C-alpha positions in Angstrom: 86.4 50.6 101.4 89.9 51.5 102.4 92.3 48.3 101.6 95.8 48.3 103.2 98.6 46.0 104.0 100.3 46.6 107.3 103.8 45.2 108.1 106.2 45.1 110.8 109.8 45.1 110.3 111.2 43.6 113.8 115.1 44.2 114.2 117.2 44.9 117.0 118.1 48.4 117.1 121.7 49.6 118.6 121.5 51.7 121.8 120.8 55.5 121.0 119.7 54.9 117.3 118.6 57.8 115.6 116.3 57.0 112.7 116.4 60.8 111.2 118.7 59.5 108.3 116.6 56.9 107.1 113.5 59.2 107.3 115.0 61.8 105.4 115.7 59.2 102.3 112.0 58.2 102.1 109.9 59.0 99.3 106.6 61.3 99.6 103.8 59.2 101.1 101.2 61.6 99.3 100.3 61.0 95.7 100.2 63.6 93.3 96.3 63.5 93.7 96.6 63.8 97.6 96.1 60.3 98.3 97.9 58.7 101.0 100.4 56.1 99.5 102.0 54.7 102.7 102.3 55.3 106.4 105.0 54.5 108.8 105.9 54.9 112.4 109.1 54.1 114.2 108.4 51.8 117.1 110.9 50.4 119.8 110.5 46.8 117.9 111.2 48.1 114.4 109.7 49.9 111.5 106.0 49.7 110.9 104.7 50.4 107.4 100.9 50.7 105.8 100.7 50.4 102.2 97.5 51.8 101.0 97.6 50.3 97.6 97.7 53.5 95.9 101.4 53.1 94.2 103.1 49.8 94.6 106.4 51.1 93.2 106.6 54.2 95.6 105.0 51.8 98.6 107.7 49.2 97.9 110.6 51.5 97.6 109.9 53.1 100.9 109.8 49.3 102.5 113.1 48.6 100.8 114.7 51.6 102.7 113.5 50.2 106.1 114.8 46.8 105.4 118.4 47.8 104.1 118.4 50.5 107.3 117.7 47.8 109.5 120.2 45.4 107.6 122.9 47.7 107.8 122.9 47.4 111.6 121.7 43.5 111.8 122.4 40.4 110.3 118.6 39.1 110.1 115.2 40.9 110.3 111.6 39.6 111.2 108.9 40.6 108.5 105.4 40.3 110.1 102.2 41.0 108.0 99.5 42.2 110.4 
């Protein structure tokens, strides 16, 4: 059974937003034993992230990077657990 938690960080991106800088800051999504720790996507409404519950520190760090990025462009975000 594959247990995972999915989140959507909803925020209004500025026109012409380029996520390259934030994506380069993310930790590796693959563990040393080659399991997926987390996955993500940049969607029109914001950042989508899946925590596979393999390494909570790494997945949490990725989530914080996405939140910090969104909050650097707007005063508020909405986090939805899917």
